[in-house]
C-alpha positions in Angstrom: 0.1 0.0 -0.1 1.5 3.1 -1.1 -0.5 5.7 1.1 -1.4 6.0 4.7 -5.0 6.6 5.8 -4.0 9.7 7.4 -3.1 11.3 3.9 -6.6 10.8 3.0 -8.1 13.2 5.9 -8.8 16.4 3.7 -8.6 15.5 -0.3 -9.0 18.7 -2.4 -10.3 17.6 -6.1 -9.9 20.8 -8.0 -12.4 22.4 -10.4 -11.3 25.6 -12.0 -14.9 26.6 -13.0 -15.3 27.5 -9.5 -12.2 29.5 -8.7 -14.1 32.6 -9.8 -10.9 33.8 -11.9 -8.4 33.1 -9.3 -5.1 31.0 -10.4 -5.7 27.4 -9.9 -2.4 27.0 -8.5 -2.9 29.8 -5.8 -6.4 28.4 -4.7 -4.5 24.9 -4.0 -1.4 26.4 -2.0 -4.0 28.4 -0.1 -6.0 25.4 0.8 -2.6 23.2 1.6 -1.8 25.9 3.7 -5.3 25.4 5.7 -4.5 21.9 6.0 -5.3 19.7 2.9 -3.1 16.7 2.7 -3.7 15.3 -0.8 -4.5 17.0 -4.2 -6.1 15.5 -7.3 -6.3 17.6 -10.5 -9.2 17.1 -12.6 -9.4 18.6 -15.9 -12.6 17.2 -17.8 -12.8 19.8 -20.7 -9.2 20.2 -21.3 -7.2 19.2 -24.2 -4.5 16.6 -23.3 -1.7 19.2 -23.8 -3.7 21.9 -21.6 -4.0 19.1 -19.1 -0.6 18.4 -19.1 0.8 22.1 -18.6 -1.7 22.3 -15.7 -0.7 19.4 -13.9 3.0 19.8 -14.8 2.6 23.5 -13.1 0.6 22.6 -9.9 3.2 19.4 -9.3 6.1 21.9 -9.4 4.3 24.0 -6.8 3.4 21.2 -4.7 6.8 20.2 -4.8 8.2 21.4 -1.4 4.7 20.8 0.6 5.0 17.0 0.5 1.4 17.2 -0.5 0.8 14.2 -3.1 -0.9 15.2 -6.4 -3.0 12.6 -8.2 -4.3 12.8 -11.6 -8.2 12.4 -12.3 -8.7 9.3 -15.0 -5.7 10.0 -16.9 -2.9 7.6 -16.7 -0.9 9.1 -19.6 -1.0 12.6 -17.8 0.0 11.3 -14.5 2.7 9.5 -16.2 3.9 12.5 -18.3 4.2 14.8 -15.3 5.5 12.6 -12.7 2.5 12.7 -10.5 2.4 10.7 -7.4 -0.6 8.7 -8.9 -3.8 8.6 -10.2 -7.6 8.1 -9.6 -9.7 5.8 -11.6 -13.5 5.8 -12.1 -15.5 3.2 -13.4 -15.1 4.0 -17.2 -11.5 4.5 -16.8 -8.3 2.1 -17.5 -8.5 -1.1 -15.2 -6.4 -0.7 -12.3 -4.1 -3.7 -13.2 -3.1 -2.0 -16.4 -2.5 1.3 -14.5 -0.5 -0.5 -12.1 1.7 -1.9 -15.0 2.1 1.5 -16.7 2.7 3.7 -13.6 4.8 1.1 -11.5 4.9 -0.1 -7.9 5.1 3.1 -6.1 2.5 4.8 -7.7 -0.6 5.6 -5.4 -4.0 4.4 -7.2 -7.4 5.1 -6.4 -10.6 3.8 -7.3 -14.1 4.8 -7.0 -16.7 2.8 -5.5 -20.1 2.9 -4.8 -20.4 -1.1 -4.1 -18.3 -3.6 -2.1 -15.2 -4.3 -5.1 -15.1 -7.5 -7.0 -11.9 -8.9 -9.0 -9.5 -6.7 -10.3 -8.9 -4.3 -7.4 -5.7 -5.9 -5.8 -3.5 -3.0 -7.0 -5.8 -0.3 -5.6 -4.2 1.7 -2.7 -7.1 3.2 -1.7 -11.0 3.5 -2.3 -13.5 6.4 -2.6 -17.1 6.0 -1.6 -19.0 7.8 -4.3 -21.2 10.1 -4.0 -22.1 10.0 -0.7 -24.6 12.8 -1.1 -26.0 14.3 -4.3 -23.7 16.8 -5.6 -23.6 19.5 -8.4 -20.1 19.0 -9.2 -20.3 15.5 -11.0 -24.1 15.3 -12.5 -23.6 11.8 -14.0 -22.5 10.5 -10.5 -25.0 7.4 -9.1 -27.2 7.5 -6.6 -26.2 8.7 -2.9 -24.7 6.4 -1.0 -25.6 8.1 2.3 -23.7 7.4 5.8 -24.9 3.9 5.5 -23.3 3.2 2.4 -20.0 4.5 3.7 -20.3 1.9 6.7 -20.9 -0.7 4.3 -18.3 0.1 2.3 -15.9 0.1 5.4 -17.0 -3.1 6.4 -16.2 -4.4 2.6 -12.6 -3.1 2.1 -9.2 -3.6 3.9 -7.7 -0.4 2.2 -8.0 3.3 3.3 -11.3 4.9 2.6 -11.9 8.4 1.3 -15.6 9.8 0.8 -16.8 12.3 -1.9 -19.7 13.9 -3.0 -21.9 17.0 -1.2 -19.5 17.0 1.6 -18.8 20.5 3.8 -18.0 21.5 7.1 -21.4 20.8 8.5 -21.3 16.9 7.6 -17.9 16.1 7.5 -17.6 14.8 11.1 -20.4 12.5 10.5 -19.0 10.6 7.3 -15.8 10.1 9.5 -18.0 8.7 12.2 -19.3 6.3 10.0 -15.6 5.1 9.0 -14.1 6.9 6.2 -10.5 7.8 6.8 -11.1 11.3 5.2 -13.3 13.4 3.0 -12.7 14.8 -0.5 -14.3 18.1 -1.3 -14.6 20.2 -4.6 -16.9 23.4 -4.0 -16.6 23.4 -0.3 -12.9 24.5 -1.1 -12.7 25.7 -4.6 -15.8 28.1 -4.4 -14.7 29.4 -1.1 -14.0 33.2 -0.5 -10.9 32.1 1.6 -9.5 28.4 0.6 -7.0 28.7 3.8 -9.8 29.0 6.3 -12.5 26.9 4.6 -9.5 23.8 4.5 -8.9 24.8 8.3 -12.6 24.3 9.1 -13.0 20.9 7.3 -9.7 19.7 8.8 -10.8 20.7 12.0 -14.5 18.6 11.6 -12.4 15.6 10.5 -9.6 15.4 12.9 -12.0 15.7 15.9 -13.1 12.1 15.1 -10.0 10.4 13.6 
């Protein structure tokens, strides 16, 4: 396993459209200052070239922070920039193939809405997705709720992060249900003060960790 559970405590997933014209790197670094422990760069609409350029810039900015950078979906982009790992969804490259390409030390995360079957032995962590309904991923499946998080906690032997509709008001309940951490998008990316938003979320998480 290439990731410790505490690294997942406060997981930021980027969304440039929520940054209100601010630099993505500036928002992310402000959030890291507030307590973000891992960052996933997500660029659904970008060209491959633009994705690589943005991801490389963010990787460089994070180099001295000790915070890992994970690339959403794109194994090729993760490989091109030397990212710490990749996060895979249902329609992405299968986990064993991603492991063969990225090597034994890469962090590989996989989204789950049900107990995993075969083919996930190479995953380092799982993401319960979505916990609650969310506007940032309209194609997400039905909400799992806290009972779904608890079910996945019982079903998997890897670190578990929860994502989908999470903010400072429900974060503690998700940790109490069994998640090792929370992944957020708008709760930080759309915040006027990403540092303060991250600090509030980190407090909620660590209270029950």
